[in-house]
C-alpha positions in Angstrom: 106.2 -28.9 238.4 107.9 -31.6 235.7 105.6 -34.7 236.0 107.2 -38.8 235.0 104.4 -40.6 232.3 103.8 -44.2 233.5 106.4 -46.2 232.7 109.2 -43.5 230.9 111.3 -41.9 233.7 111.0 -37.7 233.9 108.7 -36.8 230.9 109.4 -32.8 229.7 106.1 -32.3 230.7 105.2 -29.2 233.3 101.7 -27.5 234.4 101.2 -24.4 235.0 101.9 -22.8 239.0 98.1 -21.8 239.5 99.2 -20.6 242.8 99.2 -17.0 241.3 96.0 -15.3 241.0 94.4 -15.2 237.4 91.4 -12.6 237.9 88.9 -12.9 234.4 88.9 -8.9 233.2 88.9 -7.1 230.6 91.5 -4.5 229.4 88.9 -1.5 230.1 88.0 -3.5 233.4 92.1 -2.8 234.1 92.6 0.6 233.0 90.0 1.1 235.7 91.1 -0.1 238.0 94.7 1.9 237.2 92.6 4.6 237.4 90.7 3.8 240.5 94.2 3.1 242.2 96.7 5.9 241.3 94.0 8.4 239.1 97.7 11.3 239.4 100.1 8.9 238.4 101.4 8.5 234.8 100.5 6.4 232.6 102.1 6.4 229.3 105.1 9.2 228.1 105.8 9.9 224.7 109.3 9.7 223.8 109.5 11.6 220.9 113.1 12.9 219.5 113.3 16.7 219.6 113.3 19.0 222.2 110.1 20.6 223.6 108.1 18.4 226.7 107.0 14.8 226.0 103.3 13.9 225.7 102.1 12.9 229.3 98.6 10.9 230.2 97.6 10.3 234.1 95.7 6.8 234.5 92.9 8.9 235.1 92.9 11.1 232.2 94.0 8.1 229.9 90.5 6.7 230.7 89.1 9.7 230.3 90.3 10.2 226.8 90.2 5.8 226.4 86.1 6.4 226.6 85.6 9.3 224.1 87.2 7.3 221.8 85.5 4.8 223.1 82.5 6.8 221.9 82.7 7.8 218.6 83.8 5.4 217.5 80.7 3.3 218.7 79.1 6.5 216.7 80.5 4.4 213.5 81.1 0.8 214.7 79.5 -1.8 215.9 81.4 -3.9 218.6 82.6 -6.9 217.8 83.8 -5.4 213.9 86.7 -4.8 213.0 88.5 -1.8 212.8 92.5 -1.0 211.9 95.0 0.7 212.6 98.0 1.4 209.9 101.0 3.9 212.3 103.7 4.1 214.1 104.0 4.6 217.3 101.9 7.4 219.2 99.8 8.6 221.8 97.0 8.5 219.7 98.0 4.1 218.6 97.6 3.8 222.2 94.2 5.9 222.3 92.5 3.9 219.8 93.6 0.4 221.3 91.9 1.4 224.5 89.4 3.3 222.4 88.8 0.1 220.4 89.1 -2.0 223.8 86.7 -0.2 226.0 83.4 0.1 222.3 83.8 -4.6 222.3 85.9 -3.7 218.7 88.5 -5.7 217.5 91.4 -3.9 216.5 93.7 -5.4 213.6 97.5 -3.8 213.2 99.8 -2.8 210.7 102.8 -2.6 209.8 103.4 0.5 209.0 106.3 -0.5 206.4 103.2 -2.4 205.0 103.6 -1.1 200.6 100.3 -1.4 199.1 99.6 -5.5 198.4 100.7 -6.4 201.7 97.9 -3.5 203.2 95.6 -4.9 201.0 96.2 -8.1 202.2 95.8 -7.5 206.0 92.5 -5.2 205.1 90.8 -7.5 203.0 91.6 -11.3 205.3 90.5 -9.8 208.9 87.7 -7.9 206.6 88.0 -4.6 208.4 85.1 -2.3 208.7 87.7 1.0 209.2 91.0 2.2 209.3 92.9 4.7 210.9 96.3 5.4 209.8 99.1 8.2 209.3 99.7 10.2 206.4 103.6 8.9 206.2 106.5 7.3 207.7 109.9 6.8 206.9 108.5 8.2 203.2 106.3 5.6 202.5 103.2 7.2 201.2 100.4 6.4 203.3 97.6 7.9 202.1 98.6 7.7 198.8 98.9 4.0 199.2 95.1 3.9 200.6 93.8 5.8 198.0 95.3 3.5 196.1 93.4 -0.1 197.3 90.2 1.1 198.7 88.0 0.6 195.8 89.6 -3.1 196.2 88.1 -3.6 199.8 84.5 -4.1 200.2 84.2 -3.8 203.6 86.0 -0.6 204.2 83.8 2.0 205.5 85.5 4.4 206.8 89.4 5.9 207.3 90.5 8.5 208.7 93.9 10.0 209.4 95.5 9.4 213.0 96.0 13.1 212.6 92.6 14.5 212.6 92.2 11.5 215.6 91.2 14.5 218.3 87.9 15.3 215.8 87.2 11.8 215.0 86.8 12.0 219.2 84.0 15.4 219.5 82.5 13.8 217.1 81.2 11.3 219.2 78.3 11.1 221.1 78.7 11.6 225.3 75.8 9.9 226.1 76.5 6.9 224.1 76.7 4.3 226.3 80.1 1.5 226.8 78.7 -2.3 226.1 79.7 -4.5 228.8 82.8 -5.8 227.2 83.5 -9.1 228.4 86.9 -11.4 229.5 87.1 -13.7 226.1 86.0 -11.8 223.9 88.2 -10.9 220.9 90.4 -7.9 221.3 92.8 -8.0 218.3 94.3 -10.0 214.9 97.9 -9.6 214.7 99.3 -10.7 211.6 102.7 -13.2 211.7 105.6 -12.0 210.9 105.9 -14.1 208.1 109.2 -14.9 207.4 107.9 -17.9 205.6 104.5 -17.9 203.6 101.5 -15.5 203.8 100.8 -14.1 207.1 98.2 -15.1 209.4 95.4 -13.5 211.8 96.4 -14.1 215.2 92.9 -14.3 216.9 93.4 -13.0 220.8 91.2 -12.2 223.8 91.4 -9.2 226.1 91.8 -11.7 228.8 94.8 -13.7 227.6 96.7 -10.4 226.1 95.7 -8.7 229.6 96.8 -11.2 231.8 100.1 -12.4 230.1 100.7 -9.0 230.0 100.7 -8.7 233.3 102.9 -12.5 235.0 105.5 -11.0 232.2 106.0 -8.0 234.0 105.4 -9.8 237.7 108.1 -11.8 237.1 110.1 -9.2 236.1 109.8 -7.9 239.4 107.4 -4.6 238.4 105.0 -2.5 240.4 103.6 0.7 240.3 107.1 2.8 240.9 108.3 1.6 237.9 108.6 3.5 235.1 109.4 1.1 231.7 111.3 2.7 228.8 109.5 0.4 225.6 111.1 0.2 222.4 108.8 -2.3 220.8 106.1 -1.2 217.6 102.5 -1.0 219.3 101.7 -3.2 216.4 103.1 -6.3 217.9 102.4 -8.0 221.0 105.4 -6.7 222.5 104.5 -3.8 222.3 101.0 -3.0 222.8 100.5 -5.8 224.7 104.0 -6.9 227.5 104.8 -3.5 227.1 101.1 -1.3 226.9 98.7 -3.6 229.0 101.3 -5.2 230.9 101.9 -1.2 232.4 97.9 -0.7 232.9 98.0 -4.1 234.7 100.9 -3.8 237.1 100.2 0.4 237.8 103.3 0.9 236.2 104.6 4.2 234.0 104.9 3.3 230.5 107.5 5.5 228.3 107.6 4.7 225.0 109.3 5.2 221.4 108.0 6.9 218.1 110.7 4.6 216.7 113.7 2.8 217.7 116.6 5.0 218.4 119.3 3.7 219.8 120.3 7.8 221.0 117.3 8.5 222.7 116.6 4.9 224.4 119.8 5.6 226.0 118.6 9.6 226.6 115.1 8.3 227.7 116.7 5.5 230.4 119.1 8.4 231.5 116.1 10.9 231.9 112.9 9.3 233.1 115.8 7.3 235.4 114.0 4.3 233.8 114.2 0.6 235.6 112.7 -1.2 233.1 113.7 -1.0 229.5 115.4 -3.8 226.4 113.9 -5.3 223.3 115.0 -7.7 220.8 119.0 -8.4 220.3 119.3 -6.5 217.3 117.9 -2.9 219.8 120.0 -4.7 222.5 123.4 -4.8 220.0 122.9 -1.5 218.7 122.1 -0.2 222.4 125.8 -1.2 223.0 127.4 -0.3 219.5 126.2 3.9 220.0 129.0 5.3 221.3 126.6 7.1 224.3 126.3 3.7 225.8 129.9 5.4 227.2 128.2 8.6 228.7 124.4 8.2 229.7 123.3 7.6 233.6 121.5 3.8 233.2 122.4 3.3 236.5 118.6 3.0 237.3 118.3 0.1 235.8 116.6 -2.8 237.4 116.1 -5.4 234.7 116.5 -4.8 230.8 114.4 -7.7 229.1 115.2 -9.1 226.1 113.5 -11.7 223.1 111.3 -12.0 220.3 114.3 -14.5 218.9 117.4 -16.0 219.9 119.8 -14.1 222.7 123.1 -15.3 222.5 124.7 -15.2 226.2 127.7 -12.8 225.4 125.4 -11.1 224.4 123.6 -10.6 227.8 126.1 -10.9 230.1 127.2 -7.4 227.9 124.0 -6.1 228.1 124.4 -6.1 232.4 128.0 -5.5 232.8 127.8 -2.5 230.5 124.2 -1.0 230.9 122.9 -2.2 234.4 120.5 -4.1 235.1 119.6 -7.7 235.2 118.6 -9.6 232.1 115.3 -10.8 232.3 114.6 -13.4 228.6 111.5 -13.7 227.8 110.3 -16.6 225.2 107.1 -16.9 222.7 105.2 -16.0 219.7 101.9 -14.3 219.1 99.9 -16.9 219.2 100.6 -17.2 222.8 99.6 -13.9 223.8 102.6 -14.2 223.4 105.0 -15.1 226.4 105.8 -19.1 227.6 108.1 -18.4 229.7 110.6 -16.0 231.7 113.6 -15.7 233.2 113.9 -13.4 236.7 116.4 -10.7 237.8 117.1 -13.0 240.8 118.3 -16.0 238.8 122.1 -16.6 239.3 123.9 -15.7 236.5 123.7 -18.9 234.5 120.0 -19.6 234.8 118.9 -15.9 233.4 121.5 -15.3 231.1 121.8 -18.9 229.5 118.1 -20.3 229.4 114.6 -19.3 228.8 113.2 -20.2 232.1 110.8 -21.1 233.9 106.8 -21.4 232.5 104.9 -18.8 233.3 102.0 -19.2 235.9 98.7 -20.6 234.1 100.5 -21.7 231.0 100.9 -25.8 231.1 104.5 -26.9 228.5 105.8 -29.9 226.9 107.8 -31.0 224.5 106.0 -33.3 222.1 107.9 -36.0 219.6 107.0 -34.1 216.6 105.5 -37.9 214.7 103.4 -39.3 218.4 102.9 -35.9 220.0 104.3 -37.6 223.5 106.6 -36.3 226.2 110.0 -36.9 226.1 112.7 -37.4 228.2 113.2 -35.1 230.0 116.5 -32.7 228.8 116.3 -33.8 224.5 115.1 -32.3 221.7 111.1 -32.3 221.1 109.1 -30.1 219.6 107.3 -27.0 222.3 104.1 -27.1 223.0 102.0 -24.8 225.3 98.7 -25.3 226.3 96.4 -22.6 229.0 94.1 -18.8 228.9 97.4 -17.4 226.8 96.3 -19.4 223.8 95.2 -17.5 220.6 91.3 -18.5 219.5 92.5 -19.2 216.1 93.4 -18.5 212.9 91.2 -15.3 211.9 88.9 -17.4 208.8 91.7 -20.1 208.7 90.3 -23.3 210.1 92.8 -24.9 208.6 95.8 -23.4 209.6 94.4 -23.6 213.1 94.3 -27.4 213.2 97.6 -27.4 212.2 98.9 -26.1 214.7 95.6 -26.5 217.5 95.3 -30.3 218.8 91.6 -31.1 220.0 93.5 -31.4 223.7 94.4 -27.3 223.6 97.9 -27.6 222.7 99.1 -24.9 220.4 102.3 -26.7 218.6 105.2 -24.3 218.8 107.3 -25.6 215.4 110.2 -24.5 217.9 112.7 -27.3 218.8 113.6 -27.5 222.2 114.6 -29.3 225.3 113.2 -28.7 229.5 115.9 -30.1 232.1 115.0 -31.2 235.5 114.2 -28.0 236.7 111.8 -27.0 234.2 114.1 -24.2 232.7 113.2 -23.9 228.9 115.9 -23.7 226.2 115.5 -23.9 222.4 117.2 -25.5 219.7 115.5 -23.7 216.8 112.7 -24.0 214.3 112.1 -27.4 213.3 112.0 -26.1 209.4 115.2 -24.6 210.9 116.6 -28.3 212.2 119.8 -28.9 209.3 120.2 -32.6 208.8 123.5 -33.2 207.5 124.4 -37.1 206.4 121.7 -38.5 208.6 123.0 -36.4 212.0 120.7 -34.0 213.0 122.2 -30.3 213.8 120.7 -27.5 215.9 121.6 -23.6 214.5 121.5 -22.4 217.8 124.2 -24.5 218.9 126.5 -23.4 217.0 125.2 -19.9 216.4 126.0 -19.4 220.7 129.5 -20.5 219.6 130.0 -17.7 217.2 128.5 -15.8 218.7 131.5 -15.7 220.9 134.1 -14.5 218.5 135.3 -11.0 218.9 135.0 -10.2 215.3 131.7 -11.1 214.6 128.4 -8.8 215.9 125.8 -11.5 214.7 125.4 -14.2 213.0 122.6 -17.0 211.6 123.0 -20.3 210.7 121.0 -22.1 207.9 120.7 -25.6 206.6 122.5 -25.3 202.5 121.1 -28.2 200.2 124.3 -30.6 199.2 124.2 -33.8 196.7 125.8 -35.6 198.7 124.8 -34.6 202.9 121.7 -33.9 201.6 122.3 -30.5 203.6 125.4 -28.6 205.2 126.3 -26.5 207.0 126.2 -22.8 206.0 126.6 -19.3 208.2 126.2 -16.4 207.3 128.2 -12.7 210.0 127.9 -9.8 210.0 131.2 -8.6 211.3 132.1 -6.5 214.6 132.3 -2.6 213.0 135.8 -2.8 211.2 136.5 -6.0 211.9 137.0 -8.2 209.9 137.3 -12.6 210.9 138.4 -15.1 207.8 136.9 -18.5 207.2 139.9 -20.3 208.3 139.9 -18.5 211.3 135.8 -19.1 212.2 136.4 -22.4 210.9 139.1 -23.3 213.4 137.3 -21.4 216.4 135.1 -23.2 215.7 136.2 -27.0 215.8 138.0 -26.0 218.4 134.8 -25.8 220.2 132.1 -28.1 218.0 132.5 -31.7 216.5 133.2 -31.8 212.5 130.3 -32.0 211.5 128.8 -29.6 213.1 131.4 -26.9 212.1 130.4 -24.8 208.5 131.4 -25.8 205.0 131.2 -22.1 204.0 130.7 -18.6 205.6 129.3 -15.6 204.3 130.0 -11.6 205.5 127.0 -9.6 205.1 126.7 -6.1 206.2 122.7 -6.2 207.5 121.2 -9.3 208.3 117.2 -9.6 207.3 115.1 -9.2 209.8 111.1 -8.5 210.0 110.0 -5.7 211.9 109.8 -7.6 215.0 113.5 -8.0 214.7 113.6 -11.8 214.1 116.1 -12.9 211.3 115.1 -13.9 208.0 116.7 -17.2 207.5 114.6 -18.4 204.5 115.9 -15.8 202.6 119.0 -16.5 203.7 117.6 -19.8 202.2 116.8 -18.9 199.7 120.6 -16.8 198.6 122.6 -20.2 198.4 120.0 -21.1 196.1 
């Protein structure tokens, strides 16, 4: 509910809905419950490219295989130790995720695109005792990179090729007892995208990661009858958390892509009669642009999630119109396990496509004055803060960085500029550091990006501040045109001036063939700003 502070009118503070149950379970508890409820129901399906049957495990098989992996892990590692996985999406990745959770280990997820310095940073900072990796990925010689950095990592005792996971598992002792794992034990360290500075290791617990996934999918209406076609990378919380754990927590089937490919995603939606799918905006745009979007049968879709970066209203509406199903826009951060708010497929269209929805149950949200920390009046812009079961324990081994974002009252300060309306629905205006101050006027890039995204010649847009000796900053727009189109700056300027005040209208235009993005699909605005210096 939206509450009122003394003497200050309606305040942007919404207390979490506690009418929805929030069970105290570990990830292993949830997997065992799913296997007991429907042992023969398909749990995971590997949507790899190429002909041949898809690798599939039922819930009973998934539990049995995961327990075998857990026992093998306990032959090499002690509960509480950190074990890293460096690989693209695969069935082995998921077995390792569940096996580590059942063994009481902390899984460190690493982007398979990492180069030597990045891998060494993550393994060293996380003090990983083990590493499971593939030999190579998209030309990245991972075995050679491991050999290059291993000598500088004194904590790293064990290195295993994931292709050998079956042999590794066979070496475990079937009599090894599995430890008692509690809901609030540590389970993963996820390294942030690192759009600025070095990535930080977000320390997540079983309870937060699992229940956030369940509540997010339940907001979409997911249950045991649903089939999820999931393109998100497993090294990200939206992949291994929201997707993999969300499926187990709701009893659904997850069909995951081994790598994102718009044609393959459309093919799997048709072949598997998927009811749920989605992706980050760049994925959705790629699906819409693919020729198969007009020929594949996607009529089974009930809901398509969208998130990871701002979802333009026009993109959300086009997804609904052309792919079928209704959009559920999700918003959050790795530090919040990851989802804070989400729209429901049952929401009215303007809410579904034009807001970020209401907070999930058991999630307190406030929009705070960045200086005082107090809630601002409803409708005003301030910093989004979240509190509750979903908030990380902290940044691993970085107490100062943790103290900078987690206050004594338990609020996580996201660094996002946002507002809450009277119904408690969230709208995000951008990052605090992305706000442009032109001659004393605060300008929020999201507003300008929404206007430009509606232009028929624009496929993707990012707005940043450009240093200016007179104004302090001016507005710069980076535009990726629709294929075959090349809108002129004068045309785009006129488009904005019809819809925006002069001071918000971009002063410079930059056409690009592609946007620099993180592995999770977020545009690297810091790189765009650097191009202007």
